[in-house]
C-alpha positions, -999 to 999 in steps of 0.1 A, spaced: -466 183 535 -491 187 562 -493 167 595 -528 154 589 -533 140 554 -569 136 543 -581 101 540 -586 86 505 -613 63 493 -603 26 493 -606 25 455 -577 49 451 -554 26 470 -556 0 443 -537 21 417 -505 26 436 -482 8 460 -491 17 496 -476 -2 524 -486 -6 561 -463 5 588 -451 -30 596 -438 -37 561 -422 -2 560 -403 -11 592 -390 -43 576 -379 -24 545 -362 6 562 -350 -8 595 -369 19 614 -395 4 638 -431 15 639 -427 32 673 -399 54 659 -418 62 627 -448 74 647 -425 95 669 -409 111 639 -443 120 626 -457 132 659 -428 151 672 -409 164 641 -435 163 613 -414 138 594 -427 109 571 -464 118 570 -483 88 556 -516 86 538 -546 75 560 -573 50 552 -609 60 560 -604 41 593 -572 60 601 -546 33 594 -513 45 581 -502 37 546 -469 47 532 -460 57 497 -427 52 477 -420 89 484 -424 83 522 -399 54 520 -375 76 500 -378 102 528 -370 75 554 -338 65 535 -328 102 534 -334 106 571 -314 75 578 -285 89 557 -285 121 578 -286 102 610 -257 81 599 -237 113 594 -245 124 629 -273 148 625 -297 148 654 -332 138 645 -346 172 657 -324 189 630 -332 167 600 -364 184 587 -348 217 578 -322 197 558 -349 179 539 -368 211 531 -340 233 521 -308 233 500 -288 228 531 -278 193 521 -243 206 514 -237 209 551 -200 201 557 -195 165 569 -170 178 595 -198 198 612 -222 168 614 -194 145 627 -186 171 655 -223 172 664 -228 135 666 -197 131 688 -212 157 712 -246 140 711 -234 104 719 -206 114 742 -231 133 763 -255 104 764 -227 79 774 -216 102 802 -252 105 814 -258 68 813 -226 61 832 -236 86 859 -271 70 862 -256 35 864 -231 43 891 -258 61 911 -283 33 906 -306 59 892 -333 37 876 -355 65 862 -327 84 846 -312 53 830 -345 43 814 -353 79 804 -321 81 784 -325 47 768 -362 53 760 -353 86 743 -325 71 722 -343 38 712 -376 57 705 -361 83 682 -333 65 664 -330 32 644 -317 5 668 -286 -3 647 -275 33 651 -282 33 689 -262 0 692 -232 13 672 -230 48 686 -244 44 721 -247 9 736 -215 -6 723 -193 23 733 -210 28 766 -208 -8 777 -172 -10 765 -165 20 787 -183 4 816 -163 -28 811 -130 -10 814 -143 13 842 -153 -16 865 -120 -35 863 -106 -17 893 -138 -10 912 -148 -30 944 -185 -27 935 -180 -42 900 -201 -73 906 -228 -52 923 -230 -26 895 -230 -53 868 -259 -72 886 -279 -40 889 -274 -31 852 -283 -67 841 -315 -65 861 -325 -31 846 -317 -40 810 -334 -74 811 -365 -56 823 -366 -39 788 -365 -72 768 -395 -92 779 -425 -95 758 -421 -62 739 -434 -75 706 -464 -91 724 -473 -57 740 -470 -41 706 -496 -65 692 -471 -79 667 -461 -115 661 -424 -124 666 -402 -124 635 -383 -155 648 -378 -177 678 -342 -183 690 -324 -198 719 -293 -181 735 -266 -200 754 -234 -187 770 -209 -215 771 -189 -220 803 -161 -243 814 -157 -263 845 -127 -241 854 -132 -207 869 -131 -178 845 -118 -144 856 -144 -119 868 -134 -96 840 -141 -122 813 -175 -131 829 -185 -94 829 -174 -89 793 -197 -117 782 -225 -105 804 -224 -70 790 -224 -84 754 -254 -106 761 -273 -76 774 -268 -58 741 -277 -89 722 -310 -93 741 -319 -56 735 -312 -61 698 -333 -92 696 -361 -74 713 -358 -45 688 -360 -71 660 -392 -86 676 -375 -119 683 -389 -144 708 -359 -154 730 -353 -184 752 -323 -174 772 -308 -205 788 -279 -186 805 -246 -204 812 -243 -240 801 -215 -265 798 -206 -277 763 -221 -312 769 -256 -297 773 -256 -283 738 -262 -318 723 -291 -323 747 -310 -295 730 -313 -311 696 -348 -321 687 -362 -307 720 -368 -271 711 -388 -257 682 -367 -227 674 -355 -210 643 -318 -206 654 -293 -211 682 -270 -183 693 -239 -195 711 -216 -172 731 -183 -189 739 -161 -180 768 -126 -167 767 -105 -199 770 -119 -230 753 -92 -256 746 -86 -272 712 -106 -303 722 -134 -282 735 -136 -263 703 -137 -296 684 -166 -307 706 -185 -275 700 -179 -278 662 -191 -314 660 -222 -306 682 -232 -275 661 -229 -295 629 -255 -320 642 -281 -294 652 -314 -294 633 -316 -256 632 -292 -229 621 -264 -220 647 -244 -189 651 -213 -184 673 -211 -148 684 -197 -126 712 -166 -107 722 -144 -139 723 -159 -156 692 -133 -142 667 -106 -160 687 -119 -194 676 -112 -197 639 -122 -233 639 -158 -222 645 -157 -195 618 -181 -215 596 -208 -206 622 -201 -169 622 -227 -144 608 -221 -108 596 -247 -96 621 -275 -107 643 -300 -89 621 -287 -108 591 -292 -141 609 -328 -132 619 -335 -121 584 -323 -154 570 -345 -175 594 -376 -154 594 -408 -169 579 -408 -172 541 -438 -149 538 -417 -120 551 -389 -129 527 -415 -128 499 -427 -94 510 -392 -80 510 -386 -95 475 -417 -79 461 -407 -45 475 -370 -45 466 -375 -15 444 -387 5 474 -356 -6 494 -336 15 469 -358 45 474 -374 42 439 
């Protein structure tokens, strides 16, 4: 398949299913920026082109994306996927790919940690740009961001500069989350409000940092999902009820702290039940509170998918056969 596909007359498009890049992103979980990078840098997933140059993807393109995602999930670097798709090398031993991915992500985690502790802004963003630009976000989250920030959380426990490092990291990561879908010329998939619950009593610095690091990953994920976010920061439980009817949002994400009492949990539960929009309790301490389990979600992506506009749900339904690589 050649890099530059000839354009086809508009009439020819009416006889087969051809999807624009935005719909393909929704189906496959690979955003438009990443799809373009795969095409430009590695000659992967070459779409058809309209006479005006717009990308349109075939069922075969979507099947190829699913195959690429499968190799990436096994640990193959994106730069090494094309030979596997073009040859009979699909019998590559799983042990080899697992060793490769361990080396890839371990190296990235070490480099990010070094950049963080040196307050090296350019290096930090260079690594993140490369990872987020070339890999589906769910893979970056599971293989890079979660392990890295878990490592940072443990590393900072005994450091005198823990608060300073956390504050610098928060500033840098928040700079990556503002208005990204607007700049990309795309409408937000949903609008959500995020609140971190706090108590009147003082939490330990370690618990505060753990929640802070989690919230940073959450905001990065919401940005990747093209979600418009109202981040209200830390709020006492009583302020939750004051939100009802005052914000036009699709969902509320609540991050509890590490030590809510039984009465506080009951207050949170009663308040969330009265909300006019879907609510989700998430975060590192959320599993501790079984009384709030009715407001748990399997993933942030699942929540956003459930509250997105009906038109998007209709599009996904109409293209369910393509989700299976048919």
